The first five atom37 places (N, CA, C, CB, O) and aatype in JSON, in Angstrom:
{
  "aatype": [20, 20, 20, 20, 20, 20, 20, 20, 20, 20, 20, 20, 20, 20, 20, 20, 20, 20, 20, 20, 20, 20, 20, 20, 20, 20, 20, 20, 20, 20, 20, 20, 20, 20, 20, 20, 20, 20, 20, 20, 20, 20, 20, 20, 20, 20, 20, 20, 20, 20, 20, 20, 20, 20, 20, 20, 20, 20, 20, 20, 20, 20, 20, 20, 20, 20, 20, 20, 20, 20, 20, 20, 20, 20, 20, 20, 20, 20, 20, 20, 20, 20, 20, 20, 20, 20, 20, 20, 20, 20, 20, 20],
  "atom_mask": [
    [1, 1, 1, 1, 1],
    [1, 1, 1, 1, 1],
    [1, 1, 1, 1, 1],
    [1, 1, 1, 1, 1],
    [1, 1, 1, 1, 1],
    [1, 1, 1, 1, 1],
    [1, 1, 1, 1, 1],
    [1, 1, 1, 1, 1],
    [1, 1, 1, 1, 1],
    [1, 1, 1, 1, 1],
    [1, 1, 1, 1, 1],
    [1, 1, 1, 1, 1],
    [1, 1, 1, 1, 1],
    [1, 1, 1, 1, 1],
    [1, 1, 1, 1, 1],
    [1, 1, 1, 1, 1],
    [1, 1, 1, 1, 1],
    [1, 1, 1, 1, 1],
    [1, 1, 1, 1, 1],
    [1, 1, 1, 1, 1],
    [1, 1, 1, 1, 1],
    [1, 1, 1, 1, 1],
    [1, 1, 1, 1, 1],
    [1, 1, 1, 1, 1],
    [1, 1, 1, 1, 1],
    [1, 1, 1, 1, 1],
    [1, 1, 1, 1, 1],
    [1, 1, 1, 1, 1],
    [1, 1, 1, 1, 1],
    [1, 1, 1, 1, 1],
    [1, 1, 1, 1, 1],
    [1, 1, 1, 1, 1],
    [1, 1, 1, 1, 1],
    [1, 1, 1, 1, 1],
    [1, 1, 1, 1, 1],
    [1, 1, 1, 1, 1],
    [1, 1, 1, 1, 1],
    [1, 1, 1, 1, 1],
    [1, 1, 1, 1, 1],
    [1, 1, 1, 1, 1],
    [1, 1, 1, 1, 1],
    [1, 1, 1, 1, 1],
    [1, 1, 1, 1, 1],
    [1, 1, 1, 1, 1],
    [1, 1, 1, 1, 1],
    [1, 1, 1, 1, 1],
    [1, 1, 1, 1, 1],
    [1, 1, 1, 1, 1],
    [1, 1, 1, 1, 1],
    [1, 1, 1, 1, 1],
    [1, 1, 1, 1, 1],
    [1, 1, 1, 1, 1],
    [1, 1, 1, 1, 1],
    [1, 1, 1, 1, 1],
    [1, 1, 1, 1, 1],
    [1, 1, 1, 1, 1],
    [1, 1, 1, 1, 1],
    [1, 1, 1, 1, 1],
    [1, 1, 1, 1, 1],
    [1, 1, 1, 1, 1],
    [1, 1, 1, 1, 1],
    [1, 1, 1, 1, 1],
    [1, 1, 1, 1, 1],
    [1, 1, 1, 1, 1],
    [1, 1, 1, 1, 1],
    [1, 1, 1, 1, 1],
    [1, 1, 1, 1, 1],
    [1, 1, 1, 1, 1],
    [1, 1, 1, 1, 1],
    [1, 1, 1, 1, 1],
    [1, 1, 1, 1, 1],
    [1, 1, 1, 1, 1],
    [1, 1, 1, 1, 1],
    [1, 1, 1, 1, 1],
    [1, 1, 1, 1, 1],
    [1, 1, 1, 1, 1],
    [1, 1, 1, 1, 1],
    [1, 1, 1, 1, 1],
    [1, 1, 1, 1, 1],
    [1, 1, 1, 1, 1],
    [1, 1, 1, 1, 1],
    [1, 1, 1, 1, 1],
    [1, 1, 1, 1, 1],
    [1, 1, 1, 1, 1],
    [1, 1, 1, 1, 1],
    [1, 1, 1, 1, 1],
    [1, 1, 1, 1, 1],
    [1, 1, 1, 1, 1],
    [1, 1, 1, 1, 1],
    [1, 1, 1, 1, 1],
    [1, 1, 1, 1, 1],
    [1, 1, 1, 1, 1]
  ],
  "atom_positions": [
    [[-84.54, -90.94, 39.09], [-85.71, -90.72, 38.85], [-86.77, -90.87, 40.17], [-85.94, -91.57, 37.76], [-86.92, -91.93, 40.78]],
    [[-87.29, -89.91, 40.41], [-88.02, -89.84, 41.45], [-89.64, -90.96, 41.42], [-88.22, -88.2, 41.51], [-89.81, -91.61, 40.39]],
    [[-90.51, -91.06, 42.35], [-91.45, -91.8, 42.49], [-92.89, -91.3, 41.68], [-91.51, -91.93, 43.91], [-93.76, -92.1, 41.32]],
    [[-92.95, -89.89, 41.48], [-94.02, -89.21, 40.45], [-93.44, -89.65, 39.15], [-94.14, -87.42, 40.53], [-94.15, -90.42, 38.5]],
    [[-92.17, -89.28, 38.59], [-91.92, -89.51, 37.8], [-91.89, -91.05, 36.9], [-91.2, -88.93, 38.06], [-92.0, -91.25, 35.69]],
    [[-91.71, -91.86, 37.88], [-91.63, -93.54, 37.63], [-93.04, -93.45, 37.16], [-91.29, -94.77, 39.12], [-93.34, -93.81, 36.02]],
    [[-93.78, -93.06, 37.87], [-95.5, -93.01, 37.46], [-96.37, -92.75, 36.39], [-96.03, -92.26, 38.04], [-97.3, -93.27, 35.78]],
    [[-95.47, -91.36, 36.42], [-96.73, -90.48, 35.28], [-95.93, -91.08, 33.78], [-96.7, -88.02, 35.42], [-96.5, -91.54, 32.79]],
    [[-94.43, -90.9, 34.0], [-93.49, -91.75, 32.3], [-94.73, -93.03, 31.73], [-91.28, -93.08, 32.96], [-95.52, -93.02, 30.79]],
    [[-94.49, -93.86, 32.62], [-95.62, -95.01, 31.44], [-96.81, -94.55, 31.14], [-96.14, -96.53, 32.05], [-97.08, -94.8, 29.96]],
    [[-97.82, -93.86, 31.82], [-98.71, -93.64, 31.9], [-98.74, -92.49, 30.34], [-98.95, -93.32, 33.38], [-99.52, -92.42, 29.39]],
    [[-97.82, -91.92, 30.62], [-98.01, -90.72, 29.09], [-97.29, -91.55, 28.17], [-97.13, -88.84, 29.13], [-97.53, -90.99, 27.1]],
    [[-96.62, -92.46, 27.93], [-96.89, -93.45, 26.93], [-97.54, -94.35, 26.88], [-96.2, -93.91, 26.62], [-97.3, -95.34, 26.18]],
    [[-98.16, -94.25, 27.34], [-99.42, -95.24, 27.3], [-100.43, -94.6, 26.44], [-100.09, -95.54, 28.8], [-101.03, -95.02, 25.45]],
    [[-100.46, -93.06, 27.3], [-101.86, -92.26, 26.48], [-101.44, -91.92, 24.88], [-102.3, -90.48, 27.36], [-102.16, -91.9, 23.88]],
    [[-100.02, -91.67, 25.03], [-99.66, -91.37, 23.69], [-99.56, -92.44, 22.54], [-98.48, -90.79, 23.79], [-99.29, -91.99, 21.42]],
    [[-99.73, -93.65, 22.66], [-99.61, -94.53, 22.04], [-100.73, -94.93, 21.9], [-98.87, -95.23, 22.38], [-100.83, -95.69, 20.94]],
    [[-102.03, -94.66, 22.67], [-103.16, -94.83, 22.16], [-103.68, -93.84, 21.3], [-103.89, -95.05, 23.05], [-104.47, -94.12, 20.4]],
    [[-103.16, -92.37, 21.6], [-103.49, -91.55, 20.76], [-102.94, -91.92, 19.28], [-103.1, -90.33, 21.27], [-103.63, -91.58, 18.32]],
    [[-101.74, -92.58, 19.09], [-101.37, -92.68, 17.89], [-101.65, -93.06, 17.03], [-100.79, -92.9, 17.78], [-101.58, -92.62, 15.88]],
    [[-102.28, -94.66, 17.75], [-103.6, -95.54, 17.23], [-104.72, -94.77, 16.67], [-104.26, -96.38, 18.4], [-105.26, -95.28, 15.69]],
    [[-105.24, -93.52, 17.15], [-106.12, -93.33, 17.18], [-106.21, -92.18, 15.64], [-106.38, -93.07, 18.61], [-107.19, -91.81, 14.99]],
    [[-105.0, -91.94, 15.52], [-104.47, -91.07, 14.38], [-104.4, -91.86, 13.51], [-103.25, -90.38, 14.48], [-105.02, -91.51, 12.51]],
    [[-103.78, -93.02, 13.42], [-103.36, -94.0, 12.13], [-104.83, -94.66, 11.86], [-101.99, -95.38, 12.55], [-105.03, -94.99, 10.69]],
    [[-105.82, -94.87, 12.74], [-107.27, -95.38, 11.97], [-108.08, -93.81, 11.21], [-108.59, -96.23, 13.51], [-108.87, -93.83, 10.27]],
    [[-107.68, -92.82, 11.81], [-108.04, -92.03, 10.74], [-107.23, -91.79, 9.75], [-108.37, -91.01, 11.09], [-107.84, -91.57, 8.7]],
    [[-106.34, -91.76, 9.69], [-105.36, -91.66, 8.74], [-105.58, -92.42, 7.22], [-104.16, -92.17, 9.44], [-105.37, -91.96, 6.1]],
    [[-106.17, -94.0, 7.68], [-106.46, -95.16, 6.65], [-107.75, -94.81, 6.69], [-106.12, -96.78, 6.98], [-107.93, -94.69, 5.48]],
    [[-108.77, -94.56, 7.17], [-110.0, -94.33, 7.23], [-110.88, -93.16, 6.92], [-110.13, -94.58, 8.16], [-112.1, -93.18, 6.77]],
    [[-109.93, -91.98, 6.85], [-110.69, -90.73, 6.97], [-111.31, -90.64, 5.6], [-109.78, -89.42, 7.37], [-110.74, -91.14, 4.62]],
    [[-112.29, -90.09, 5.52], [-113.44, -90.0, 4.47], [-112.96, -89.67, 3.74], [-114.52, -89.33, 4.51], [-112.79, -90.37, 2.74]],
    [[-112.29, -87.97, 3.87], [-111.48, -87.18, 2.97], [-110.18, -87.01, 3.24], [-111.94, -86.0, 2.84], [-109.61, -87.4, 4.26]],
    [[-109.51, -86.19, 1.96], [-108.22, -85.9, 2.16], [-107.59, -85.05, 3.1], [-107.88, -85.55, 1.24], [-106.47, -85.18, 3.6]],
    [[-108.53, -84.08, 3.29], [-108.21, -83.22, 4.69], [-108.17, -83.92, 6.04], [-109.29, -82.12, 4.92], [-107.38, -83.37, 6.8]],
    [[-108.73, -84.88, 6.5], [-109.29, -85.56, 7.18], [-107.74, -86.38, 7.37], [-110.7, -86.17, 6.57], [-107.2, -86.15, 8.45]],
    [[-107.08, -87.21, 6.51], [-105.62, -88.02, 6.28], [-104.85, -86.56, 6.51], [-105.3, -88.96, 4.41], [-104.56, -86.52, 7.71]],
    [[-104.53, -85.69, 6.03], [-103.56, -84.74, 5.98], [-103.76, -84.05, 7.77], [-103.91, -83.58, 4.49], [-102.77, -83.65, 8.37]],
    [[-104.7, -84.03, 8.2], [-104.71, -83.71, 9.6], [-104.44, -84.99, 10.71], [-106.12, -83.07, 9.84], [-103.97, -84.96, 11.85]],
    [[-104.88, -86.01, 9.96], [-104.15, -86.81, 11.0], [-103.07, -87.25, 10.57], [-104.81, -87.87, 11.52], [-102.7, -88.01, 11.47]],
    [[-102.16, -87.28, 9.61], [-100.59, -87.29, 9.76], [-99.9, -86.28, 10.07], [-99.98, -87.61, 8.76], [-98.67, -86.24, 10.02]],
    [[-100.71, -85.28, 10.47], [-100.31, -83.94, 10.95], [-100.14, -84.27, 12.97], [-101.84, -82.56, 10.35], [-99.16, -84.26, 13.71]],
    [[-101.46, -84.5, 13.19], [-101.59, -84.91, 14.38], [-100.57, -86.52, 14.68], [-103.26, -85.02, 14.52], [-100.27, -86.63, 15.87]],
    [[-100.22, -87.29, 14.08], [-99.5, -87.83, 14.13], [-98.11, -87.42, 14.23], [-99.8, -88.36, 13.49], [-97.52, -87.74, 15.26]],
    [[-97.58, -86.87, 13.48], [-96.12, -86.03, 13.46], [-96.37, -85.09, 15.29], [-96.08, -84.49, 11.53], [-95.32, -85.01, 15.93]],
    [[-97.51, -84.56, 15.91], [-97.52, -84.06, 16.59], [-96.9, -85.29, 18.07], [-98.78, -83.39, 16.35], [-95.87, -85.07, 18.72]],
    [[-97.75, -86.39, 18.27], [-97.89, -87.58, 18.93], [-96.43, -87.9, 18.89], [-98.92, -88.65, 18.3], [-95.89, -88.03, 19.99]],
    [[-95.75, -88.03, 17.92], [-94.62, -88.67, 17.95], [-93.55, -87.73, 18.34], [-94.39, -89.32, 16.74], [-92.57, -88.27, 18.85]],
    [[-93.53, -86.46, 18.21], [-92.7, -85.54, 18.94], [-92.68, -85.8, 20.65], [-93.26, -84.06, 18.57], [-91.73, -85.96, 21.41]],
    [[-93.99, -85.79, 20.86], [-94.14, -85.77, 22.14], [-93.71, -87.28, 22.55], [-95.59, -85.3, 22.52], [-92.86, -87.22, 23.44]],
    [[-93.97, -88.39, 22.27], [-93.19, -89.69, 22.84], [-92.02, -89.34, 22.44], [-93.57, -91.19, 22.32], [-91.32, -89.63, 23.4]],
    [[-91.29, -88.86, 21.57], [-89.51, -88.73, 21.94], [-89.38, -88.01, 22.72], [-88.47, -88.26, 20.99], [-88.5, -88.29, 23.53]],
    [[-90.25, -86.51, 22.97], [-89.46, -85.8, 24.28], [-89.66, -86.53, 25.64], [-90.02, -84.22, 24.53], [-88.82, -86.25, 26.5]],
    [[-90.88, -87.64, 26.08], [-90.99, -88.65, 27.23], [-89.96, -89.55, 27.51], [-92.05, -89.45, 27.06], [-89.73, -89.91, 28.67]],
    [[-89.2, -90.0, 26.37], [-88.43, -91.0, 25.83], [-87.0, -90.36, 26.45], [-88.6, -91.19, 24.07], [-86.2, -90.92, 27.2]],
    [[-86.92, -88.97, 25.88], [-85.45, -88.09, 26.47], [-85.66, -87.64, 28.0], [-85.13, -86.44, 25.49], [-84.67, -87.55, 28.72]],
    [[-87.17, -87.3, 28.58], [-86.99, -87.63, 29.87], [-87.06, -88.57, 30.26], [-87.49, -87.23, 30.51], [-87.21, -88.34, 31.46]],
    [[-87.05, -89.92, 30.1], [-86.96, -91.05, 30.9], [-85.38, -91.42, 30.7], [-88.07, -92.25, 30.44], [-84.71, -91.69, 31.7]],
    [[-84.8, -91.42, 29.45], [-83.36, -92.1, 29.44], [-82.52, -91.16, 29.9], [-82.82, -92.61, 28.06], [-81.37, -91.38, 30.26]],
    [[-83.27, -89.68, 29.92], [-82.16, -88.54, 30.05], [-80.97, -88.44, 29.16], [-81.56, -88.61, 31.33], [-79.77, -88.54, 29.42]],
    [[-81.8, -88.14, 27.63], [-80.86, -88.47, 26.61], [-80.78, -87.29, 25.63], [-81.27, -89.77, 25.89], [-81.69, -87.39, 24.8]],
    [[-80.16, -86.42, 25.45], [-80.21, -85.32, 24.23], [-80.61, -85.78, 23.18], [-79.03, -84.71, 23.84], [-81.43, -85.03, 22.63]],
    [[-80.31, -86.97, 22.49], [-80.71, -87.34, 21.24], [-82.07, -87.24, 21.42], [-80.24, -88.65, 20.75], [-82.49, -86.12, 21.11]],
    [[-83.05, -88.15, 21.88], [-84.52, -87.64, 21.89], [-84.75, -86.6, 21.63], [-85.15, -87.68, 22.87], [-85.73, -86.53, 20.89]],
    [[-84.16, -85.36, 21.96], [-84.99, -83.91, 21.92], [-84.12, -83.78, 20.22], [-84.5, -82.3, 23.62], [-84.8, -83.27, 19.33]],
    [[-83.35, -84.02, 20.01], [-82.62, -84.01, 18.67], [-83.69, -84.19, 17.37], [-81.46, -85.3, 18.68], [-84.03, -83.35, 16.53]],
    [[-84.1, -85.61, 17.53], [-84.84, -86.79, 17.0], [-86.41, -86.2, 16.69], [-84.79, -88.14, 18.2], [-87.07, -86.38, 15.67]],
    [[-86.86, -85.33, 18.11], [-88.29, -84.37, 17.99], [-88.26, -83.17, 17.17], [-88.75, -83.79, 19.38], [-89.25, -82.63, 16.67]],
    [[-87.15, -82.81, 17.09], [-86.68, -81.25, 16.39], [-86.36, -81.95, 14.8], [-84.85, -80.3, 17.34], [-86.32, -81.07, 13.94]],
    [[-86.19, -82.97, 14.4], [-85.66, -82.85, 12.96], [-87.5, -83.45, 12.54], [-83.83, -84.14, 12.44], [-88.11, -83.04, 11.55]],
    [[-87.98, -84.3, 13.4], [-89.57, -84.7, 12.65], [-90.38, -83.42, 13.04], [-90.51, -86.34, 13.39], [-91.22, -83.24, 12.16]],
    [[-90.45, -82.53, 13.94], [-91.51, -81.78, 13.4], [-90.92, -80.66, 12.39], [-92.35, -81.15, 14.59], [-91.76, -79.9, 11.9]],
    [[-89.49, -80.47, 12.0], [-88.88, -80.15, 10.84], [-89.83, -80.72, 9.6], [-87.4, -80.74, 10.88], [-90.55, -80.06, 8.86]],
    [[-89.62, -82.0, 9.6], [-90.11, -82.55, 8.28], [-91.62, -82.55, 8.22], [-89.59, -84.01, 8.06], [-92.23, -82.46, 7.15]],
    [[-92.27, -82.65, 9.52], [-93.68, -82.55, 9.81], [-94.38, -81.55, 9.05], [-93.9, -82.3, 11.17], [-95.23, -81.7, 8.17]],
    [[-93.76, -80.23, 9.63], [-93.9, -79.03, 9.19], [-94.33, -78.74, 7.38], [-92.55, -78.46, 9.65], [-95.36, -78.54, 6.74]],
    [[-92.82, -78.85, 7.1], [-92.56, -78.99, 5.66], [-93.44, -79.88, 4.87], [-91.25, -79.46, 5.47], [-93.8, -79.48, 3.77]],
    [[-93.89, -81.22, 5.38], [-94.73, -82.25, 4.92], [-96.13, -82.11, 4.66], [-94.64, -83.15, 5.71], [-96.84, -82.56, 3.77]],
    [[-96.36, -81.41, 5.59], [-98.36, -80.83, 5.79], [-98.13, -79.75, 4.95], [-99.22, -80.14, 7.69], [-99.21, -79.61, 4.37]],
    [[-97.05, -78.56, 4.38], [-97.16, -77.92, 3.72], [-97.4, -78.12, 2.59], [-96.59, -77.47, 3.85], [-98.27, -77.55, 1.93]],
    [[-96.29, -79.36, 2.06], [-96.35, -79.58, 0.57], [-97.51, -80.07, 0.3], [-95.36, -80.44, 0.0], [-98.11, -79.73, -0.71]],
    [[-98.05, -81.03, 1.23], [-99.06, -82.06, 1.2], [-100.37, -81.29, 0.76], [-99.19, -82.83, 2.66], [-101.07, -81.64, -0.19]],
    [[-100.74, -79.68, 1.98], [-101.76, -78.82, 1.12], [-101.6, -78.06, 0.17], [-102.33, -78.09, 1.68], [-102.66, -77.6, -0.25]],
    [[-100.53, -77.67, -0.46], [-100.05, -77.02, -1.62], [-100.5, -78.1, -2.69], [-98.39, -76.68, -1.56], [-101.16, -77.67, -3.64]],
    [[-100.32, -79.0, -2.64], [-100.73, -80.01, -3.91], [-102.33, -80.0, -3.97], [-100.13, -81.75, -3.65], [-103.08, -79.92, -4.94]],
    [[-102.66, -80.12, -2.32], [-104.24, -80.56, -3.11], [-104.88, -79.15, -3.47], [-105.53, -81.54, -1.91], [-105.75, -79.06, -4.34]],
    [[-104.36, -77.94, -2.7], [-104.9, -76.9, -3.38], [-104.91, -76.18, -5.06], [-104.46, -76.18, -2.64], [-105.67, -75.43, -5.67]],
    [[-103.25, -77.1, -5.42], [-102.85, -76.57, -6.98], [-102.88, -77.46, -7.48], [-101.65, -75.94, -7.4], [-103.3, -77.34, -8.63]],
    [[-102.43, -79.15, -6.96], [-102.08, -80.09, -7.95], [-101.25, -80.48, -8.17], [-102.22, -79.98, -8.77], [-101.13, -81.57, -8.72]],
    [[-99.96, -79.43, -7.69], [-98.57, -79.34, -7.95], [-97.34, -78.88, -6.48], [-98.6, -78.17, -9.2], [-97.36, -77.76, -5.96]],
    [[-96.77, -79.54, -6.23], [-96.16, -78.78, -4.71], [-95.51, -77.61, -5.4], [-94.82, -79.82, -3.59], [-95.9, -76.49, -5.06]],
    [[-94.35, -77.71, -6.53], [-93.67, -76.27, -6.79], [-94.56, -75.99, -8.25], [-91.63, -76.31, -7.01], [-94.87, -76.68, -9.22]],
    [[-94.79, -74.52, -7.81], [-95.53, -73.47, -9.11], [-94.19, -73.23, -9.83], [-96.41, -71.67, -8.54], [-94.15, -72.53, -10.85]]
  ]
}
């Protein structure tokens, strides 16, 4: 790992953790349900980015596969929550 990567990875992790804390705060404190769903969706995206940074740092493909699984589950979860808010039920 070169020196630029050694400096950039901890900074990226710190910024992503700060972004995740902000999303968690909005998830708990959000005034509306839509704010909470958007915070949860952003939390999924930040988790994916954190796993990708971890995969780069540890040079492991397993982190990228975990990021892909979280992306799929996050998408399905967001669609299900949105459908529940619109119709009151997930399956019509």
